[in-house]
Steps between C-alpha positions, in 0.01 A plus 500: 500500500419593143566834336121546455440468877773752577350749258151460652635551853688812396180640344299445823767671713509795260119540515501498882776762509323719241156508670616521863494891505135494390406259773691710749317815389161333539582381851255688726766517768708725274208689332554880469248704705447851354516795742178655629360790296572851623259640750223692323533781752871531418421495128234771522678717754380621837125478554308833498507675833257740661612847384406653837708285734683701767840380377443601137254785449336596830338823375205524265347814352191473282221699338143382562209530257176483702171373356166516682131565446571870562755524218876507471778606731877514528734418785853418597651261754838442658561156651793369706565128556590394855507124442427274205130509594438822692530858375370844591370774270383860475246591232326812373219521245238733359167385358148622443205399715132526410169467676345158431169671420640703211364431151711632215354577156690553177381751242614377156391825332731723703748224590473574872390309808286630782391363837167653605489605864876466555635776723866418576795298375732313739866406479646252752870527589608234755852468640540143623770304680474124539645153463504237227547126553589257224311171484619148407858605422635144525211341309455728197754603237639854520330603176174521699532658843165538684469713811260666743535859617334758723554867574363797691558873525358850455283591203395830344158540338504793260150630421459702179184656354339315210224755449397842634130567549415839353169666581307614195273804464193290566649370824588154367845347539706404198821292526815624332756222465857587604781375280727251680824700503321818604338317788843394634564854619159519667528185711532448874699226681358266763717267707442150634674164540465181301643161423487207262548125481592317183663214318691479175799358316815604316596332174811432294868420557661828394682626808485871428142520372195447717151432367203392709136542590344571839135475608422732791204610705531848649332617820480881493231674705440855615437549869242772429154465347652494154548741210217624273498305176154534339226764497127501424454647152154633588583679824879535485534353848771248584358152444793272591822495698800279435684354798677190368780547248639146491418197293650228282802598289715308248858624490744425216862539616791582267838581648861407563706331771835640609 
């Protein structure tokens, strides 16, 4: 065998030995499989939880801002969770109620408002106890927690004078409007029972802060013939009585869980 043939054979063997690691690395049987990415839940932390669960923060206290066709009102509510879906509450509120037949006029010259024929003002103070049930807990994220609720209890209707009819020298009657805070000391209480049904939702993931909205319809009636609300401006006689003090109310809830 010639020296040239030996050199060529040595070169082939060297090439095979040099490239064998590359071939081994490209062998699919020995291919490196990277590990699975970390779970997104583990990366982001624990998912938000309902801040009113019995195990975490079973008690909720909130302030309610009430909006209705009759005006504004304020209330407070204490709620206690029994299960993840069911809770009980006690609420108290105070709001104004008007006769649907009232027509209010604003005097831009004097900067005052007047309601012709209005005789009395009314404040409604219900004390309600009830239940609240959360909806779709397993289907909707905790940042939006819808619910239905209902309550019932005693209610106080506080009647205050809006105007006093003063007889003039010619025998005619002239109304003298009573300022609101002065009329508070001249009012009389009337008692009844009432209730409401509603639905709403709480929002957010902050465990200590509660924010929500509740749409309610109140049923509050007097058992008697009603309370005098309007008078006839020509004769001074009572022209209308108010018996129903309920209606549709929007409640904005701001509070804390503990």
